[in-house]
C-alpha positions in Angstrom: -10.8 0.6 4.0 -9.2 1.6 1.1 -7.8 -1.0 -2.4 -3.7 -0.9 -3.5 -1.7 -2.4 -5.5 2.0 -2.6 -6.4 3.9 -3.8 -9.3 7.5 -5.0 -9.9 8.8 -6.0 -13.6 8.9 -5.0 -17.3 8.1 -1.4 -17.8 4.3 -1.1 -18.4 2.0 1.7 -19.0 -0.1 2.4 -15.6 -3.1 2.1 -17.1 -2.5 -1.3 -18.2 -3.3 -2.5 -14.7 -5.3 0.3 -13.0 -7.8 1.4 -15.6 -7.9 -1.5 -18.5 -8.5 -4.6 -16.6 -12.4 -5.6 -15.7 -12.2 -5.2 -11.8 -9.1 -2.7 -11.9 -8.1 -0.3 -9.3 -10.2 2.7 -11.0 -13.5 0.5 -10.8 -12.7 -0.8 -7.3 -13.1 2.8 -6.3 -16.4 2.3 -6.4 -17.4 -1.1 -7.0 -14.7 -3.3 -4.8 -15.5 -7.3 -5.1 -14.1 -8.4 -1.9 -13.6 -5.4 0.5 -14.4 -6.1 4.0 -14.9 -2.7 5.4 -16.5 0.1 3.3 -18.1 0.0 0.4 -16.7 3.3 -2.0 -13.0 4.1 -2.0 -13.7 8.0 -2.7 -11.6 9.7 -0.3 -8.8 10.6 -2.6 -6.2 8.3 -4.4 -2.8 8.3 -5.2 0.0 6.6 -7.6 3.9 6.4 -7.0 6.3 5.3 -10.0 9.7 4.8 -10.5 10.7 6.5 -13.6 13.8 4.6 -15.4 16.8 5.0 -13.9 15.6 7.3 -10.8 15.6 5.5 -7.7 13.4 8.1 -6.0 9.9 7.6 -7.0 7.4 10.4 -8.6 4.0 11.0 -7.0 0.8 12.3 -8.4 -2.2 12.4 -5.0 -5.5 13.9 -5.2 -8.2 14.6 -2.8 -11.3 13.5 -4.8 -12.6 10.1 -5.8 -10.1 8.6 -9.0 -13.2 8.8 -11.3 -13.5 12.3 -10.8 -9.4 13.6 -11.9 -10.1 14.3 -15.7 -6.4 14.2 -16.1 -5.8 10.5 -14.3 -6.9 8.6 -17.8 -4.0 10.3 -19.8 -1.2 10.4 -16.9 -2.1 6.5 -16.6 -2.1 5.9 -20.7 1.4 7.4 -21.2 3.3 7.1 -18.2 5.1 3.9 -18.4 7.2 2.2 -15.1 9.1 -1.0 -14.1 7.6 -0.5 -10.6 4.6 1.1 -9.1 2.2 1.1 -6.1 -1.2 2.8 -6.1 -4.3 3.4 -4.1 -7.9 4.7 -3.8 -9.1 5.9 -0.1 -11.9 5.0 2.5 -10.8 7.6 5.5 -11.0 6.1 9.0 -12.1 10.0 9.6 -13.8 11.4 6.4 -12.4 14.7 5.0 -9.3 14.3 7.2 -6.4 16.2 5.7 -7.2 15.6 2.2 -4.2 15.2 -0.3 -1.9 14.8 2.3 -3.5 11.9 3.5 -3.6 9.9 0.2 -1.4 6.8 -0.5 1.2 6.4 -1.3 3.1 7.9 1.3 7.2 8.6 0.4 10.2 9.1 1.3 13.6 8.6 -0.1 13.3 5.3 -2.4 10.5 3.6 -0.4 6.3 3.8 -1.4 3.9 3.1 1.5 0.3 2.6 1.5 -2.0 1.0 4.5 -5.6 -0.6 3.7 -7.6 -0.9 7.2 -7.4 1.3 10.5 -6.2 1.6 13.9 -8.6 0.7 16.6 -9.3 4.0 19.2 -7.1 6.1 17.1 -5.4 8.4 17.8 -5.2 7.7 22.0 -4.3 4.2 21.5 -1.4 4.8 19.9 0.0 7.6 22.0 2.3 5.2 24.0 3.8 3.7 20.6 4.9 8.0 19.3 7.2 7.8 22.4 9.8 5.4 20.4 9.6 8.4 17.7 12.1 11.2 18.0 10.0 14.3 18.2 10.9 15.7 14.5 9.5 13.0 12.8 6.7 13.3 14.7 6.5 17.0 13.3 7.0 15.9 9.8 4.1 13.7 9.8 2.4 14.4 6.3 -1.2 14.4 8.0 -3.1 13.7 11.2 -4.2 10.2 10.5 -3.7 6.6 11.6 -2.2 5.6 8.2 0.3 8.6 8.4 1.3 7.5 11.8 1.7 3.8 11.0 4.0 5.0 7.9 6.6 7.3 10.4 6.6 4.2 12.5 7.7 2.0 9.4 10.2 4.7 7.9 12.0 5.0 11.3 12.4 1.2 11.0 13.7 1.5 7.8 15.8 4.1 8.3 17.7 2.5 11.3 18.5 -0.1 8.7 15.8 -2.7 8.7 14.7 -4.2 5.3 11.0 -3.4 4.2 9.9 -6.8 6.0 11.2 -6.6 8.9 10.1 -3.0 9.3 6.6 -4.0 8.5 6.6 -7.2 10.6 7.7 -5.2 13.7 5.1 -2.2 13.1 2.6 -4.8 12.8 3.3 -6.4 15.8 3.8 -2.8 17.9 0.2 -1.4 16.7 -1.8 -4.4 16.9 -0.2 -4.9 20.7 -1.4 -1.3 21.1 -4.3 -1.2 19.6 -6.0 -4.7 19.6 -8.3 -5.2 16.6 -6.4 -3.3 14.5 -6.7 -4.1 10.7 -3.2 -3.9 9.3 -2.7 -4.4 5.7 0.8 -2.6 4.9 2.1 -2.3 0.9 5.9 -1.4 0.5 8.6 -1.0 -2.1 11.3 0.3 -3.0 11.2 -0.2 -6.8 13.2 -3.9 -6.7 11.1 -5.4 -3.7 7.7 -5.5 -2.5 6.4 -6.6 1.2 3.2 -6.4 2.2 0.9 -7.9 5.4 -2.6 -9.2 5.7 -3.8 -7.8 8.8 -7.6 -8.1 9.0 -8.7 -7.7 4.9 -7.6 -9.1 1.7 -4.2 -9.6 -0.2 -3.7 -11.4 -3.4 -0.5 -11.8 -5.4 0.0 -12.7 -9.3 3.4 -13.8 -10.6 3.8 -14.2 -14.4 7.2 -16.0 -15.2 9.0 -15.5 -18.2 12.7 -15.0 -19.8 15.5 -12.6 -18.2 13.7 -9.2 -17.8 10.3 -10.3 -18.3 8.8 -12.1 -15.2 6.7 -9.4 -13.0 4.5 -9.8 -9.5 1.4 -7.9 -8.8 0.4 -8.1 -4.9 -3.1 -6.2 -4.6 -6.1 -6.0 -2.3 -8.3 -8.0 -4.9 -8.0 -9.5 -8.1 -8.4 -6.8 -11.3 -9.5 -9.9 -13.0 -10.5 -13.5 -12.8 -7.4 -15.3 -14.0 -7.0 -18.4 -11.9 -2.9 -17.3 -11.6 -4.3 -15.0 -8.6 -3.1 -16.6 -4.8 -5.0 -15.1 -2.0 -2.4 -14.7 1.2 -3.5 -15.7 4.6 -4.6 -13.3 7.1 -1.7 -13.1 9.6 0.7 -13.0 6.7 4.1 -11.0 5.5 4.3 -11.4 1.7 7.8 -10.5 0.2 8.0 -10.3 -3.4 10.5 -9.8 -6.6 9.6 -9.7 -10.3 10.7 -13.9 -9.9 9.6 -14.9 -6.1 6.8 -14.5 -3.8 7.8 -15.7 -0.4 4.9 -16.1 2.8 6.0 -16.0 6.4 2.7 -16.4 9.4 2.7 -13.3 11.6 2.3 -14.0 15.5 0.2 -12.3 17.3 1.3 -9.9 20.5 1.6 -11.3 23.5 -0.8 -9.5 25.9 
């Protein structure tokens, strides 16, 4: 269910990572190599990026497959950024809410993506919605499991939690309410990337360099066969900057 990627580092053209690599996200939309559920990610796509000097990211999202958008190649060729998050979508419920359901979701400085599915959606998360103010439920971008998971994460971010804590606590809450859910979450504020593995694949790659030249990529799967890619174990929280990656085990929720 979906493939996603986040990058922090020196300014690069989006296409350098999203289209030009041998197994880039563009190709993963129809030929993923390590996707455990689903085979084609053709239910929309999106990219969010941070322009220089602006902490609020821009977004480009479409309800069509990434290969069916004739404007995407030009956009990816010329737009440059020091941080971005991109995703191609395989919908839990096909056709649900079109472009509004395509990641990344965004609010303020944050971009978010969910690779997976909530077991028993929507009924399984009915008790969880009681933790959210009515105004936040009414503001959901789409009627999908991913949009509600994003609302839970965003509620914690607005309350002052860091990226890592917001993801870890949301995974624990959703997994307790809906056992068997797949909850690979990806979140960035343009400087730090946080991600979870909970039922699907995740990899990271760091490239050290002189000050300002180091970079980190976090992705559902590698876009090439470079040995610098490292697979993240299941049930893990990843926190990364340009220069550092930290892995922390996530506990199964109590019965």
